C-alpha positions in Angstrom: 68.8 -106.9 -189.5 68.6 -106.3 -185.7 69.9 -109.1 -183.5 69.0 -109.8 -179.9 71.7 -110.2 -177.3 71.0 -113.9 -177.1 71.7 -114.2 -180.8 75.1 -112.6 -180.4 75.9 -114.9 -177.5 74.9 -118.0 -179.6 77.1 -116.9 -182.5 80.1 -116.3 -180.2 79.7 -119.8 -178.7 79.4 -121.3 -182.1 82.6 -119.6 -183.3 84.5 -120.7 -180.2 83.4 -124.4 -180.6 84.2 -124.3 -184.3 87.7 -122.9 -183.8 88.4 -125.6 -181.2 87.1 -128.3 -183.6 89.2 -126.9 -186.5 92.3 -127.0 -184.2 91.8 -130.6 -183.4 90.9 -131.7 -187.0 92.6 -129.3 -189.4 92.2 -131.1 -192.7 89.5 -133.7 -191.9 85.8 -133.7 -192.8 83.2 -136.0 -191.2 80.6 -136.2 -193.9 82.0 -136.8 -197.4 78.4 -136.7 -198.9 77.8 -133.2 -197.5 81.2 -132.1 -198.9 80.2 -133.4 -202.3 76.8 -131.7 -202.2 78.4 -128.4 -201.0 81.0 -128.5 -203.8 78.3 -129.3 -206.4 76.3 -126.3 -205.2 79.2 -124.0 -205.1 80.1 -124.9 -208.7 76.6 -123.9 -209.8 76.7 -120.6 -211.6 74.5 -117.9 -210.0 71.7 -116.6 -212.2 72.8 -113.1 -213.3 69.2 -111.8 -213.4 68.7 -112.9 -209.8 71.9 -111.0 -208.8 70.5 -107.9 -210.4 67.2 -108.4 -208.7 68.9 -108.5 -205.3 70.8 -105.3 -206.0 67.5 -103.7 -207.1 65.9 -104.7 -203.8 68.8 -103.1 -201.9 68.5 -99.9 -204.0 64.8 -99.7 -203.3 65.6 -99.3 -199.6 67.5 -96.1 -200.3 64.8 -93.5 -201.2 62.9 -93.6 -197.9 66.2 -93.5 -195.9 67.4 -90.6 -198.0 64.2 -88.8 -197.3 64.6 -89.4 -193.5 68.2 -88.0 -193.8 67.0 -84.9 -195.6 64.3 -84.3 -193.0 66.9 -84.5 -190.2 69.3 -82.3 -192.1 66.7 -79.6 -192.7 65.7 -79.7 -189.1 69.3 -79.3 -188.0 69.9 -76.3 -190.2 66.7 -74.7 -188.9 67.8 -75.3 -185.3 71.2 -73.8 -186.0 69.7 -70.7 -187.6 67.2 -70.4 -184.8 69.9 -70.4 -182.2 72.1 -67.9 -184.1 69.2 -65.6 -184.5 68.2 -65.9 -180.8 71.8 -65.4 -179.6 72.3 -62.2 -181.7 68.9 -60.6 -181.8 67.5 -61.0 -178.3 68.8 -59.4 -175.2 68.6 -62.6 -173.2 70.4 -64.5 -176.0 73.3 -62.0 -176.2 73.7 -62.1 -172.4 73.4 -65.9 -171.9 74.9 -67.4 -175.1 78.6 -67.0 -174.1 77.9 -68.8 -170.9 76.0 -71.6 -172.7 78.8 -72.0 -175.2 81.4 -72.1 -172.4 79.5 -74.9 -170.7 79.1 -76.8 -174.0 75.3 -76.4 -173.9 75.0 -74.9 -177.4 75.3 -78.2 -179.1 72.7 -79.8 -176.7 70.2 -77.0 -177.4 70.6 -77.3 -181.1 70.3 -81.1 -181.0 67.2 -81.0 -178.9 65.6 -78.3 -181.1 66.6 -80.3 -184.2 64.8 -83.4 -183.0 61.7 -81.3 -182.1 61.6 -79.7 -185.5 62.0 -82.9 -187.4 59.8 -85.1 -185.2 56.5 -84.1 -186.8 57.6 -84.6 -190.4 59.4 -87.8 -189.5 56.3 -89.1 -187.8 54.1 -88.2 -190.7 56.4 -90.1 -193.1 56.6 -93.1 -190.8 52.8 -93.2 -190.4 52.4 -93.0 -194.2 54.7 -95.9 -195.0 55.3 -97.8 -191.8 53.3 -100.7 -190.4 50.9 -100.2 -187.5 47.7 -101.8 -186.3 45.7 -98.9 -188.0 47.9 -98.4 -191.1 46.5 -99.1 -194.7 47.1 -102.3 -196.5 49.9 -101.0 -198.7 52.1 -100.6 -195.6 52.3 -104.4 -195.5 54.7 -103.9 -198.5 56.2 -100.4 -198.0 57.2 -101.1 -194.4 59.7 -103.7 -195.7 61.6 -100.9 -197.6 61.6 -98.3 -194.8 64.6 -97.6 -192.6 65.2 -94.5 -190.5 68.5 -95.4 -188.8 71.7 -95.9 -190.8 72.8 -98.9 -188.7 69.4 -100.6 -189.3 69.7 -100.1 -193.1 73.3 -101.2 -193.2 72.7 -104.3 -191.2 69.8 -105.5 -193.3 71.5 -104.7 -196.6 74.7 -106.5 -195.7 72.8 -109.6 -194.6 70.7 -109.5 -197.8 73.8 -109.2 -200.0 75.5 -112.0 -198.0 72.7 -114.5 -198.6 72.0 -113.4 -202.2 74.9 -115.3 -203.9 73.7 -118.5 -202.3 70.1 -117.9 -203.3 71.1 -117.0 -206.9 72.7 -120.4 -207.2 69.5 -122.3 -206.4 68.4 -124.1 -209.6 65.4 -122.4 -211.1 66.0 -119.2 -209.3 65.2 -116.1 -211.4 64.5 -112.4 -210.9 60.8 -113.2 -210.9 61.2 -115.6 -208.0 63.3 -113.1 -206.1 60.6 -110.5 -206.6 57.8 -113.0 -205.5 59.7 -114.0 -202.4 60.4 -110.3 -201.5 56.7 -109.3 -201.8 55.4 -112.5 -200.2 57.8 -112.3 -197.3 57.0 -108.7 -196.6 53.3 -109.5 -196.5 53.6 -112.5 -194.2 56.1 -110.7 -192.0 53.7 -107.8 -191.6 50.8 -110.2 -190.8 52.9 -112.0 -188.2 53.9 -108.7 -186.6 50.3 -107.5 -186.4 49.2 -110.8 -184.9 51.9 -110.5 -182.2 50.6 -107.0 -181.4 47.1 -108.2 -181.1 48.1 -111.1 -178.8 50.0 -108.7 -176.6 47.0 -106.4 -176.2 46.9 -105.0 -172.7 43.6 -105.6 -170.9 43.5 -102.0 -169.6 45.4 -99.9 -172.1 44.4 -101.2 -175.5 46.7 -102.8 -178.1 50.4 -102.0 -178.0 50.3 -101.9 -181.8 48.3 -98.7 -181.7 51.3 -96.9 -180.3 54.0 -98.6 -182.3 55.2 -98.7 -185.9 57.3 -101.5 -187.5 59.7 -100.9 -190.4 62.7 -102.6 -192.0 63.6 -105.4 -194.4 64.4 -107.9 -191.7 61.5 -110.1 -192.6 62.6 -110.2 -196.2 66.2 -111.0 -195.2 64.9 -113.8 -193.0 63.0 -115.3 -195.9 66.2 -115.5 -198.1 68.2 -116.8 -195.1 65.7 -119.6 -194.5 65.5 -120.3 -198.2 69.3 -120.7 -198.5 69.3 -122.9 -195.4 66.8 -125.4 -196.8 68.1 -125.3 -200.4 71.8 -125.7 -199.6 72.2 -126.4 -195.9 75.9 -127.4 -196.2 77.0 -124.3 -198.2 79.3 -122.1 -196.1 78.6 -118.4 -195.4 81.4 -116.1 -194.4 81.3 -113.6 -191.5 83.7 -110.9 -192.6 83.9 -109.2 -189.3 85.5 -112.1 -187.6 87.0 -113.8 -190.7 85.0 -116.9 -190.1 82.6 -119.1 -192.1 80.0 -121.6 -191.1 77.3 -123.7 -192.7 74.3 -121.6 -193.7 71.9 -123.9 -191.8 73.8 -123.1 -188.6 73.7 -119.3 -189.0 70.1 -119.3 -190.1 69.1 -121.8 -187.4 70.7 -119.6 -184.7 68.8 -116.6 -186.0 65.5 -118.5 -185.9 66.3 -119.8 -182.4 67.1 -116.3 -181.2 63.9 -114.9 -182.7 61.8 -117.6 -181.0 63.5 -116.9 -177.7 63.0 -113.2 -178.2 59.3 -113.7 -179.2 58.7 -115.7 -176.0 60.8 -113.2 -174.0 63.0 -116.1 -172.8 66.1 -113.9 -173.1 64.7 -111.7 -170.2 65.0 -114.7 -167.9 68.8 -114.3 -168.0 68.6 -110.5 -167.2 68.6 -109.2 -163.7 65.6 -106.9 -164.4 62.1 -106.5 -163.2 60.7 -107.2 -166.6 60.2 -110.9 -165.8 57.6 -110.0 -163.3 55.2 -108.9 -166.1 53.1 -111.3 -168.1 54.0 -112.2 -171.7 51.2 -110.0 -173.0 52.7 -107.0 -171.2 56.2 -107.4 -172.7 57.0 -104.9 -175.5 60.0 -106.1 -177.4 61.6 -103.5 -179.6 62.8 -106.0 -182.2 60.3 -107.5 -184.6 60.8 -111.1 -183.8 57.4 -112.1 -185.1 58.2 -110.4 -188.5 61.5 -112.3 -188.7 59.8 -115.6 -188.1 57.0 -114.8 -190.6 59.5 -114.1 -193.3 61.5 -117.2 -192.5 58.3 -119.3 -192.7 57.5 -117.9 -196.1 61.0 -118.6 -197.4 60.8 -122.3 -196.4 57.3 -122.7 -197.8 58.2 -121.1 -201.1 61.2 -123.4 -201.5 59.2 -126.6 -201.0 56.2 -125.4 -202.9 57.9 -123.9 -205.9 61.7 -124.0 -206.2 62.2 -127.6 -205.1 60.3 -128.9 -208.1 62.4 -126.7 -210.4 65.5 -128.0 -208.7 64.5 -131.6 -209.1 63.7 -131.0 -212.8 67.1 -129.5 -213.4 68.8 -132.5 -211.7 66.8 -134.8 -214.0 68.0 -132.9 -217.1 71.5 -134.4 -217.0 74.2 -133.6 -219.6 76.4 -136.5 -221.0 79.1 -136.8 -223.6 78.8 -139.5 -226.3 81.7 -139.7 -228.8 82.4 -136.1 -228.2 78.8 -135.0 -228.8 76.8 -133.3 -226.1 73.5 -135.1 -225.3 70.9 -133.6 -223.0 68.8 -136.1 -221.1 65.4 -134.5 -220.5 62.6 -136.3 -218.6 59.2 -135.9 -220.2 56.8 -133.7 -218.3 
């Protein structure tokens, strides 16, 4: 998942305030009820089929990325072979290649040539599966499993696997629900991104979406993050990089706030750049803020429309012990 600079700033401020609070009150908690709810949720066993479904979603993001990697590798090999042939076969190559290598220009030439060779095939693959204003309907789904850069893939998969244990503990959660949320979030995230592109249409140059392609599982990850926040707001989510944990509602809330600010381009107000002189419709953010928010909305709606009823039913089905015998109290429905 790509984060805007304002989101990193918010997380840093939260970590600082939290550390100060923990220093002042090391072993105290302000809300016993939230502690009880959190402990009860953490004692809930995660659904094993849901855990497998989350791992399957992560694996489904690998084929397209592997294909991108193979395209770039083939292009690099062709560029190397092309340079070697030129430097040995042509008179100009034999004369200039030693000088180019002495000035460290060989690597630059190979890199530039590699990008040129792989650009056409990469663009073809992106147009086939990525989301654009003119792409087929199936790209509303396939774009959610498409990653070209390794950092983009790694960020989204780490976020997905971080939220998955919390989501798997939600009563009533199953592999079927994980699949439904994944598909629904991808569709709504794509619709939100297309709507943003349409609203940002330039009055002179056509829609920005005609020249841009969206890809990545950020909308799906945002759906599960929002789902965890509304289902178990007091559950704590760890941040391994800084060895710190915070309530999931705080982390998800900061993500949504950052997406809203990025969508409205409010983060540009704090930058000393000329971009603030342009109107909102002329701004072209590189991060899919609208897709993030679309996925988050779907996660919240799905919880209250589907999973909350299952959670309330599981709470009504209490388990008691009478004279050493297990008795299950089921409410009629």
